[in-house]
C-alpha positions in Angstrom: -19.7 -13.5 -51.8 -21.5 -16.7 -49.7 -18.0 -17.8 -49.0 -16.9 -14.8 -47.3 -19.8 -15.6 -45.6 -18.9 -18.6 -44.4 -15.4 -17.7 -44.0 -16.8 -14.9 -41.7 -19.2 -16.7 -39.7 -17.0 -19.7 -39.2 -14.0 -17.1 -37.7 -16.3 -15.8 -35.1 -18.1 -19.5 -34.5 -17.7 -19.6 -30.3 -16.7 -22.7 -31.5 -13.3 -24.2 -32.0 -14.0 -25.6 -35.8 -11.1 -26.6 -38.2 -11.7 -27.5 -41.6 -8.6 -29.7 -43.1 -8.0 -31.5 -46.5 -7.4 -34.6 -47.2 -3.1 -34.0 -46.6 -4.0 -32.5 -43.1 -3.3 -28.8 -44.0 -6.0 -26.3 -42.5 -8.2 -24.6 -45.3 -9.8 -22.4 -42.3 -10.5 -22.6 -38.6 -11.8 -20.6 -36.4 -10.5 -17.7 -33.8 -11.9 -19.8 -31.0 -9.8 -22.7 -32.1 -6.5 -20.7 -33.0 -6.6 -19.3 -29.4 -7.3 -22.1 -27.2 -5.4 -25.1 -29.5 -3.0 -23.6 -31.8 1.0 -23.0 -30.9 1.1 -19.6 -31.3 0.0 -16.6 -33.4 1.0 -17.4 -37.2 -1.3 -18.0 -40.0 -1.6 -22.0 -40.1 -3.4 -22.5 -43.2 -2.2 -24.5 -46.0 -0.1 -25.8 -42.8 -0.3 -29.3 -41.5 -2.8 -29.8 -38.4 -0.7 -31.9 -36.0 2.7 -29.7 -36.5 0.3 -26.9 -35.8 -1.5 -27.7 -33.0 -1.3 -28.5 -29.1 -0.3 -32.4 -28.2 -3.5 -34.6 -28.1 -3.9 -38.0 -28.0 -2.9 -40.4 -30.8 -6.7 -41.8 -30.4 -7.7 -38.1 -31.7 -5.3 -38.5 -34.4 -6.1 -41.9 -35.2 -10.0 -40.1 -35.6 -9.3 -37.3 -38.1 -7.8 -39.8 -40.1 -10.6 -42.0 -40.5 -12.6 -38.8 -40.8 -10.8 -37.0 -43.8 -11.9 -41.0 -45.8 -15.1 -40.5 -45.0 -16.0 -41.8 -41.6 -17.8 -39.1 -38.7 -16.6 -39.3 -35.4 -18.2 -38.4 -32.0 -16.2 -39.0 -29.1 -18.4 -36.6 -25.9 -14.9 -36.8 -23.3 -11.9 -38.0 -24.0 -8.9 -38.2 -20.7 -5.7 -38.2 -21.3 -1.8 -36.5 -19.8 0.3 -34.3 -21.4 4.0 -35.0 -21.8 4.6 -32.3 -19.1 2.3 -34.1 -17.0 -0.9 -32.3 -17.0 -4.3 -33.6 -17.4 -6.7 -32.5 -20.0 -9.9 -33.4 -21.2 -11.6 -33.3 -24.6 -14.5 -34.0 -26.8 -14.3 -33.5 -30.6 -16.9 -34.2 -33.5 -15.5 -35.0 -36.6 -17.6 -35.0 -39.9 -15.9 -35.7 -43.3 -16.1 -33.2 -46.3 -17.2 -34.6 -49.9 -18.1 -33.2 -53.2 -20.6 -33.5 -55.1 -19.6 -36.6 -57.7 -15.8 -35.7 -56.7 -16.1 -37.3 -53.3 -14.3 -36.6 -50.3 -12.0 -33.8 -49.9 -11.1 -33.5 -46.4 -13.2 -32.7 -42.6 -14.4 -30.2 -40.3 -13.7 -30.8 -36.9 -15.3 -29.5 -33.4 -13.4 -29.6 -31.0 -13.5 -28.9 -27.2 -12.0 -28.6 -24.0 -13.9 -29.3 -21.0 -10.7 -30.1 -18.2 -12.8 -28.1 -16.0 -15.7 -29.2 -15.9 -15.1 -32.7 -16.0 -12.2 -32.1 -12.8 -15.2 -30.7 -11.0 -17.6 -33.5 -11.8 -14.7 -36.2 -11.0 -14.2 -34.3 -7.6 -17.6 -34.8 -6.9 -17.5 -38.0 -7.6 -14.4 -38.7 -5.4 -15.8 -36.9 -2.4 -19.0 -38.8 -2.8 -17.2 -41.5 -2.8 -14.7 -40.6 0.1 -17.8 -39.6 2.1 -19.9 -42.1 1.6 -22.4 -39.8 0.7 -24.7 -40.8 -2.1 -27.7 -38.8 -4.3 -31.3 -40.5 -5.2 -34.2 -38.8 -6.9 -37.8 -40.1 -6.6 -39.6 -38.5 -9.9 -43.2 -38.3 -9.3 -44.4 -37.5 -12.8 -42.8 -41.0 -13.9 -43.0 -42.2 -10.7 -39.3 -43.5 -10.9 -36.5 -43.9 -9.1 -32.7 -43.5 -9.7 -29.7 -43.4 -7.6 -26.2 -42.6 -8.0 -23.5 -44.8 -7.5 -22.1 -44.4 -4.2 -26.4 -45.1 -2.8 -26.3 -48.6 -4.8 -22.7 -49.5 -3.2 -24.5 -48.1 0.3 -27.4 -50.7 -0.1 -24.5 -53.5 -1.8 -26.2 -54.0 -4.8 -25.5 -54.0 -8.5 -24.5 -50.8 -10.6 -27.1 -51.7 -13.4 -30.2 -52.1 -10.2 -33.0 -50.0 -10.8 -35.3 -49.6 -7.8 -38.7 -48.4 -7.4 -40.0 -46.2 -4.5 -41.5 -49.7 -2.4 -38.2 -51.5 -2.7 -35.8 -48.8 -1.5 -38.8 -48.5 1.3 -38.0 -51.9 2.2 -34.5 -51.6 2.4 -35.2 -50.2 5.7 -35.7 -52.2 9.0 -38.5 -53.8 9.6 -40.2 -52.1 12.6 -39.9 -48.5 13.5 -37.1 -47.5 10.9 -39.1 -48.7 8.0 -42.4 -47.2 9.2 -40.4 -44.0 10.0 -39.1 -43.3 6.4 -42.6 -44.4 5.2 -44.2 -41.6 7.4 -41.4 -38.8 6.4 -41.8 -39.6 2.2 -45.4 -40.0 2.1 -45.2 -36.3 4.5 -42.9 -34.9 1.7 -45.0 -36.0 -0.7 -48.2 -35.1 0.6 -47.5 -31.8 2.6 -44.0 -31.0 1.0 -41.6 -30.9 4.3 -38.1 -31.8 4.3 -36.5 -34.8 6.4 -33.3 -34.9 8.0 -33.2 -38.7 9.9 -31.1 -41.5 10.3 -32.0 -45.1 10.5 -31.0 -48.7 9.9 -31.3 -50.7 6.6 -30.8 -54.3 5.8 -28.6 -54.3 2.4 -28.8 -56.8 -0.3 -25.8 -58.9 1.4 -27.9 -58.6 4.6 -25.7 -56.4 6.9 -27.4 -53.7 9.2 -26.2 -49.9 8.5 -27.0 -47.0 10.0 -27.7 -44.5 7.2 -28.7 -41.0 7.3 -31.4 -40.2 4.8 -32.0 -36.2 3.3 -35.0 -35.0 1.5 -36.2 -31.9 -0.4 -39.2 -31.6 -2.1 -39.3 -29.5 -5.6 -42.6 -28.2 -6.3 -44.5 -26.9 -9.7 -47.6 -25.1 -10.0 -48.6 -25.8 -5.7 -47.9 -29.6 -7.0 -44.6 -31.9 -5.6 -42.8 -33.5 -8.9 -39.9 -34.4 -7.7 -38.5 -35.4 -4.2 -34.0 -35.1 -4.4 -31.7 -36.1 -1.6 -28.8 -37.2 -0.3 -28.0 -40.8 1.1 -24.7 -41.4 3.8 -23.1 -44.1 5.2 -23.0 -43.4 8.6 -22.5 -46.8 10.3 -19.0 -46.4 12.0 -19.7 -42.6 13.1 -23.2 -43.8 14.3 -21.6 -47.7 16.4 -19.4 -45.4 18.1 -21.8 -42.6 18.8 -23.9 -45.0 20.7 -21.3 -47.4 22.5 -20.2 -43.5 23.1 -23.7 -43.1 24.5 -23.7 -46.8 26.3 -20.8 -46.7 28.1 -21.8 -42.3 29.3 -24.8 -44.2 31.0 -23.2 -47.6 32.2 -20.4 -44.8 34.1 -23.0 -43.1 35.6 -24.6 -46.1 36.7 -21.7 -47.4 37.5 -20.7 -44.5 39.2 -24.1 -44.5 42.0 -23.7 -48.4 42.4 -20.1 -47.8 43.1 -20.9 -45.0 45.5 -18.0 -43.2 43.2 -18.3 -39.0 44.0 -17.3 -36.5 41.3 -16.0 -32.9 41.7 -14.5 -29.6 39.6 -11.7 -26.7 41.2 -12.5 -23.9 39.2 -8.5 -22.7 39.7 -8.9 -19.4 38.6 -12.4 -18.5 41.3 -11.3 -21.2 44.0 -14.4 -22.8 43.8 -15.3 -26.5 44.5 -18.4 -28.6 43.3 -19.1 -31.8 44.9 -21.5 -34.2 43.7 -23.7 -35.9 46.4 -22.1 -38.4 46.9 -18.9 -36.4 47.8 -21.0 -35.3 50.3 -21.5 -38.7 51.7 -17.9 -39.6 51.6 -16.5 -36.6 53.4 -19.2 -36.8 55.8 -19.8 -33.3 55.2 -23.8 -31.2 55.4 -23.9 -29.7 52.0 -25.0 -26.1 53.5 -22.0 -26.4 56.2 -19.5 -26.5 52.6 -18.0 -23.1 51.7 -17.2 -24.3 48.3 -13.3 -23.5 49.0 -10.2 -25.8 48.1 -9.5 -25.3 52.0 -13.2 -26.9 52.9 -12.1 -30.1 51.2 -7.9 -29.7 52.3 -9.0 -29.1 56.4 -10.5 -32.8 56.1 -7.5 -34.7 55.2 -5.3 -36.5 58.0 -2.2 -34.0 59.0 0.3 -37.0 58.4 -0.7 -37.1 54.8 -1.7 -33.1 54.0 2.2 -32.7 52.5 2.3 -35.2 50.0 -1.6 -34.2 48.8 -1.4 -30.6 48.9 2.6 -31.3 46.6 0.5 -33.9 44.4 -2.0 -31.5 43.7 0.5 -28.4 43.1 2.3 -30.9 40.6 -0.9 -31.9 38.9 -1.7 -27.6 39.2 1.5 -26.8 37.1 1.3 -30.0 35.0 4.2 -32.2 36.0 1.7 -35.4 36.9 -2.0 -36.0 37.2 -3.7 -36.5 40.7 -3.4 -40.0 41.4 -3.4 -40.5 45.2 -4.4 -42.4 48.3 -5.1 -40.2 51.3 -6.5 -40.9 54.6 -9.7 -38.3 55.8 -11.2 -37.5 59.3 -14.6 -37.6 59.7 -16.3 -35.3 62.7 -17.0 -38.3 64.7 -12.7 -39.3 64.6 -13.5 -41.8 62.2 -10.4 -42.2 59.6 -11.0 -43.2 56.2 -9.1 -44.1 53.0 -9.8 -42.4 49.6 -8.9 -42.7 46.2 -8.3 -40.0 44.2 -7.9 -39.2 40.4 -8.2 -35.9 38.7 -7.5 -34.2 34.9 -6.2 -30.8 34.9 -7.6 -28.5 32.1 -5.9 -25.1 30.4 -6.7 -22.7 28.3 -6.1 -21.8 25.0 -2.8 -19.9 26.4 -1.6 -23.6 28.8 -2.3 -22.3 31.6 -4.7 -24.6 33.8 -8.2 -23.2 34.8 -9.3 -26.5 36.0 -9.2 -29.5 37.6 -11.9 -32.5 37.3 -11.8 -35.7 39.4 -13.6 -38.2 41.1 -13.1 -39.6 44.8 -14.5 -43.2 46.4 -13.5 -44.5 49.6 -11.2 -47.6 49.7 -11.2 -48.1 53.5 -13.1 -51.7 53.7 -10.1 -52.2 50.6 -7.9 -51.4 53.0 -8.7 -53.5 55.4 -9.4 -56.6 53.1 -5.8 -56.4 51.6 -4.5 -56.1 55.1 -6.4 -59.2 56.2 -5.3 -61.0 53.0 -1.7 -60.2 53.4 -1.1 -62.0 56.5 -3.0 -64.5 55.6 -0.4 -64.7 52.8 2.1 -64.1 55.0 0.7 -67.1 57.0 0.5 -69.3 53.9 4.0 -68.7 52.6 5.2 -69.3 55.9 3.2 -72.6 56.3 3.8 -73.7 52.4 7.9 -73.2 52.4 8.3 -74.8 55.9 6.1 -77.5 55.7 7.7 -80.9 56.1 5.8 -82.5 53.5 6.0 -81.0 50.0 3.5 -78.4 48.7 3.0 -77.0 45.3 0.5 -74.8 43.7 0.3 -75.8 39.8 -3.0 -74.7 37.1 -5.4 -76.5 35.8 -3.1 -77.7 32.8 -1.1 -79.2 35.8 1.3 -76.8 35.1 3.8 -76.2 38.2 3.5 -72.8 39.2 5.4 -72.9 42.7 6.8 -75.6 44.6 8.2 -75.8 48.3 11.6 -77.2 49.3 10.5 -80.7 50.8 8.8 -81.5 47.3 11.5 -80.4 45.2 13.6 -82.8 47.5 11.8 -85.4 47.3 11.3 -85.1 43.2 15.2 -83.9 42.7 14.3 -81.0 41.3 15.1 -77.6 41.9 12.2 -75.2 41.3 13.3 -73.1 38.3 13.3 -77.0 36.9 10.0 -77.5 38.1 8.1 -74.3 36.7 9.6 -75.3 33.8 7.6 -78.3 33.2 4.1 -80.1 33.4 3.1 -82.1 36.5 2.7 -84.8 33.6 6.0 -85.0 32.5 7.3 -86.3 35.5 4.0 -88.7 36.4 4.7 -92.7 36.1 2.8 -93.7 32.4 1.2 -95.8 34.3 -0.5 -93.1 36.4 -1.6 -90.8 33.9 -5.2 -92.2 33.0 -5.8 -91.4 36.5 -4.1 -88.1 37.0 -6.8 -87.3 34.2 -9.4 -89.0 36.3 -8.9 -86.9 39.7 -8.0 -83.9 37.6 -11.2 -83.4 36.1 -13.2 -84.6 39.9 -11.4 -81.8 41.4 -11.3 -79.1 38.3 -15.5 -80.0 37.8 -16.6 -81.3 40.7 -17.7 -80.1 44.2 -15.1 -81.5 46.1 -13.1 -79.8 48.4 -10.4 -81.7 49.0 -9.0 -85.0 47.4 -6.6 -88.1 48.0 -5.0 -90.2 45.8 -2.0 -92.3 45.3 0.4 -91.9 42.2 3.7 -92.7 41.1 6.7 -89.9 40.1 9.8 -90.4 38.3 12.9 -89.2 40.7 15.0 -86.5 38.6 17.4 -89.4 39.0 15.1 -92.4 37.5 14.4 -93.8 40.7 10.3 -94.4 41.0 8.9 -91.8 43.7 5.5 -93.3 45.5 3.4 -90.1 47.1 0.0 -89.8 48.7 -1.2 -86.5 46.8 -3.9 -84.1 48.2 -5.8 -81.4 46.0 -7.6 -79.2 46.8 -9.1 -76.4 43.9 -8.9 -72.7 44.7 -12.0 -70.9 42.5 -11.9 -67.1 41.0 -14.9 -64.9 41.7 -16.5 -66.9 38.7 -16.7 -70.0 40.2 -13.5 -71.3 37.8 -10.7 -73.3 39.2 -7.9 -70.6 39.4 -5.5 -73.1 40.6 -4.7 -76.2 42.9 -2.9 -76.7 46.0 -1.3 -79.9 46.1 0.2 -81.2 49.5 2.5 -83.9 48.5 3.3 -86.8 50.8 6.1 -88.9 50.0 5.9 -92.7 50.9 8.1 -94.1 49.2 10.6 -95.9 52.1 6.8 -97.5 53.1 6.1 -99.1 50.0 9.9 -100.1 49.0 9.6 -101.3 53.2 5.7 -103.1 52.1 7.6 -104.8 48.8 10.7 -105.8 50.7 8.1 -107.6 53.9 6.5 -109.0 50.6 9.5 -110.6 49.1 10.7 -111.8 52.5 7.3 -113.8 52.7 8.1 -115.2 49.3 11.6 -116.2 49.5 11.0 -117.7 53.3 8.1 -119.7 51.7 10.7 -120.3 48.1 13.6 -121.4 50.5 11.9 -123.6 52.6 10.2 -125.1 49.2 13.9 -125.8 47.8 15.3 -126.9 51.0 14.6 -130.3 50.4 15.9 -129.7 47.0 19.0 -128.9 47.8 19.5 -131.8 51.1 19.2 -134.0 47.8 21.9 -132.0 45.5 24.2 -132.2 48.8 23.4 -135.5 49.5 23.9 -137.0 45.6 27.0 -135.1 44.8 28.6 -135.6 48.1 27.6 -139.2 48.1 29.3 -139.7 44.8 32.4 -137.9 45.2 32.7 -139.8 49.3 32.0 -143.6 47.1 34.4 -142.6 44.7 37.4 -141.8 46.7 36.3 -144.7 49.0 36.8 -147.3 46.4 40.0 -145.5 45.1 41.9 -145.5 48.6 40.3 -149.6 48.9 42.4 -149.6 45.8 45.3 -147.9 46.5 45.4 -150.3 50.3 45.1 -153.4 48.1 47.6 -152.5 44.9 51.1 -153.3 45.4 52.7 -152.3 41.8 54.2 -148.8 42.1 52.9 -147.5 38.7 49.7 -148.6 39.0 49.7 -146.7 43.2 51.0 -143.3 41.2 48.4 -144.0 38.9 45.2 -144.0 41.5 47.4 -141.2 43.8 46.0 -139.2 40.9 42.5 -140.3 40.4 42.6 -139.3 44.6 43.9 -136.2 43.6 41.5 -135.1 40.8 38.8 -136.3 43.0 39.6 -134.7 45.7 39.5 -131.4 43.4 36.4 -132.5 41.9 35.2 -132.5 45.2 36.7 -129.1 46.2 34.3 -128.0 43.6 31.6 -129.4 44.0 31.7 -127.6 47.4 32.2 -124.5 46.0 29.0 -124.8 43.9 26.8 -125.7 46.8 28.1 -122.7 48.5 27.4 -120.4 45.8 23.8 -122.2 46.3 23.7 -121.5 49.8 24.5 -117.8 48.8 21.8 -117.5 46.4 19.2 -118.9 49.6 19.9 -116.6 52.2 20.7 -112.3 52.4 18.5 -111.9 49.4 15.5 -109.7 50.8 17.8 -107.2 52.5 18.9 -105.9 48.7 16.6 -105.9 47.0 16.7 -102.4 45.3 14.6 -100.7 41.8 16.6 -100.9 39.4 16.3 -99.5 35.8 16.1 -103.2 33.3 17.5 -100.9 30.5 20.8 -99.3 32.5 21.3 -103.0 33.9 21.6 -103.9 30.0 23.7 -101.3 28.7 25.9 -101.8 31.4 26.3 -105.6 30.5 26.7 -105.6 27.1 29.5 -103.1 27.6 31.6 -105.7 29.8 31.2 -108.0 26.8 31.3 -106.2 23.6 34.8 -107.9 23.4 32.8 -111.3 22.8 30.2 -109.4 20.9 33.4 -108.6 18.9 34.5 -111.5 18.6 31.3 -113.5 17.3 30.0 -110.5 15.0 27.2 -110.4 17.3 24.6 -108.4 16.4 22.0 -106.9 19.5 18.2 -105.4 19.3 17.3 -104.2 21.9 13.6 -103.0 22.7 13.0 -102.0 26.7 11.3 -99.1 27.6 13.0 -96.7 30.0 10.6 -96.5 32.3 10.5 -100.5 32.9 12.0 -101.3 36.3 12.3 -104.6 38.4 12.8 -105.1 42.2 15.9 -106.8 42.5 19.5 -107.3 43.7 21.7 -105.3 41.4 24.5 -108.3 41.4 22.4 -110.7 40.8 20.0 -109.4 38.0 23.5 -108.6 36.4 24.6 -112.1 36.9 21.6 -113.2 35.7 21.8 -110.8 32.5 25.4 -111.8 31.7 25.3 -115.9 31.9 22.3 -115.5 29.5 24.2 -113.1 27.2 27.5 -115.2 27.2 25.7 -118.7 27.2 23.9 -116.9 23.8 27.1 -116.3 22.7 29.2 -119.5 23.8 25.8 -121.9 22.3 25.6 -119.8 19.2 25.9 -121.7 15.5 28.7 -121.6 13.1 26.0 -121.6 10.1 24.9 -118.0 11.1 25.3 -114.5 12.4 24.5 -114.6 16.5 21.4 -112.0 16.6 20.3 -111.5 20.2 16.9 -109.8 20.8 16.0 -108.6 24.0 12.7 -106.8 24.9 10.2 -106.4 28.2 6.4 -105.7 28.8 4.5 -105.8 32.2 1.8 -108.8 32.7 0.1 -107.2 35.7 2.4 -106.8 39.1 5.3 -108.4 36.9 8.0 -107.1 34.4 8.7 -109.8 31.9 11.9 -109.9 30.2 12.6 -112.2 27.1 16.1 -113.2 25.1 15.5 -114.4 22.1 19.0 -115.7 19.9 19.4 -117.9 16.9 21.9 -120.3 17.9 21.9 -124.3 18.2 19.0 -124.5 20.8 18.6 -127.7 23.2 16.2 -130.2 22.4 13.8 -129.9 25.4 12.1 -132.9 24.7 14.8 -135.5 25.7 16.9 -132.3 28.0 13.9 -130.5 28.9 13.0 -131.5 32.7 16.6 -131.7 33.9 17.2 -127.7 32.2 18.1 -126.1 35.6 19.8 -129.0 36.8 23.1 -129.1 39.0 26.1 -129.9 36.4 23.6 -130.9 33.7 25.3 -130.0 30.3 23.6 -130.7 26.9 26.3 -129.3 24.3 29.4 -130.4 23.7 32.0 -127.5 24.7 35.4 -127.0 27.0 33.6 -124.6 28.9 30.2 -126.3 29.6 30.0 -127.0 34.0 26.2 -127.6 34.2 26.1 -124.8 37.1 24.7 -121.9 35.2 21.5 -122.7 34.9 21.2 -123.4 38.0 22.4 -120.6 39.9 20.7 -118.2 36.9 17.3 -119.8 38.3 18.0 -119.7 41.6 18.9 -116.3 41.7 15.4 -115.5 39.8 13.3 -117.5 42.7 14.9 -115.9 45.1 13.6 -111.9 44.1 10.3 -114.4 43.9 10.7 -114.9 39.9 10.4 -117.3 37.4 12.2 -118.6 34.3 11.0 -120.3 31.6 12.7 -121.6 27.9 11.6 -122.9 24.7 14.0 -124.0 22.2 14.2 -125.9 19.0 17.5 -127.6 17.6 19.1 -125.6 15.6 16.9 -122.4 15.3 17.5 -121.0 18.7 17.0 -120.7 22.3 14.1 -118.1 24.3 14.6 -117.5 27.7 11.7 -115.2 29.4 12.4 -114.0 33.0 9.4 -112.7 35.2 10.5 -110.6 38.0 8.4 -107.6 40.4 8.2 -104.6 39.4 10.0 -101.9 40.9 
């Protein structure tokens, strides 16, 4: 009888309960179990549990297996996804069944589907996270505070943070915000009044965040026992709202300050509503204004009326918003220029019902624009047709515009200049000065500055110019661009250099004239004495063979005299006619030209050339002389190279004050300067036994260099090599 009662109670239990044996076969189950978890209407007693119920998670299966072996298991909620993708939540309790003195004979299973409840809770949590709305509770009986997960996230505290009332209040920004929340909470506790407020909190990470705090009071036996409420992050919305409010206030103030009139036009009632500024702009008394469309259109200049009416019609029809400039006529006959903008508002059916817009007087602006246009035109004509170079450059010294005169002086087209900076074509030695004057122009109060500098022409030549710089400043007082005046003084500088060189050469020629006279006297006297003696010998000699020998000697002496006269003529050519041919010449270009002309000799000797010449190094020289000097030095280095080693010739250049120093260093035979140093540049002086040695090359080279106001020195050591150092004025 007792067993029947138990079975009955089990079957009719409102809970899903099942009893299984150690083989997981059903012993019994409730009707609720059968309805909710069985696969069909069949009776499953003595049938296997997992062959008879819906799909369950492996975790549940493992818990049952442990249960029949004596391990109790309780799960308050397990989420899993069925094979068909359905989401399901189950909770269960598994109690081992034990027979006294016989061990475990199965398990009792309590199973419940809590999917609906859990989905609701999950959705609530999601909604809370998405809306950034948290909840809070103040238990007045226990003096405890509870915050939900989102509330803690808004405060930027850890999830294990346990707040109290004082800490919660202290999160609010000190001052008005903290005082207000303190008052509201105190008032709610004392009088039971709910509150709804927007205040700023300082999060645990120090950020200011706008929040909406709401609270209600629960009363028990006339006394408040609990405060509950919500806590929402409204920072983004509030900041937008405050920004909009600020913009609206600024717009209102701006409209008043800028004297902008606003209006609304009711299309259905033909009613035009103006603010006070509109009456001022149109010079109409308020009491004389009918408020009809025609009251406005009658003020428009007749030449603009048709265009304005068409634009108004297009705005009403939704073709294009009204955006026009037009003229109006005041009652005293004065013409004013007006700018008008409007938006068309439509009803739910798409019919235009209202226009709202703004107008402002732009007469002074148009007058200023006309004057500016005339001024701009005048400046443009002056700029383009000026006989001197003119340009606009940025504060960073980039070209913005250049006239034809400037382009001609520099050899670049305007488009080419706009792609480069002024510094890109400035001589390197003048860059520090450019930076200094740039600083003075941009940071100083000087209206106009002048300075001299050098540029590189497109063809590589040096261009000398006097620069005038006038800064143009914007409304904030910052330099927007600089007006440059470019006076090309290259010819003046070249003439000055030639004049200085002429003085130097004249002095040099005077000093060398005496020396030249000695050379002529010495050389010609030697030949004259030789020929006189031979002539005497010839007159005295009777023997025919000996006379023929003397004839040969006279012939040889004559040829030698001719050669000496030719050399003396070369010297004369060096000493005269130099200055008018001086030019600014690139050192590296000349070196490259010479090396090409002696490629055969270089290859024959297997010589190595090491050239370290800056492309910006120029000298003031006669082109033919400079080539002759470099050619003579290079061929001498090859001619007197050492048979013990491969010839290596190093060519370098550097600047010393106003001179360019060019050095030629070789590893050849060298010269004993202790023996020959005082006659190294003498005429017909040779220091090596070489069949082509004439002793005239270095003499001519020295005279060529000195004729160009330069100097030459030699450093040499026998069997180690020679260094020839040339100084010429910079080009």
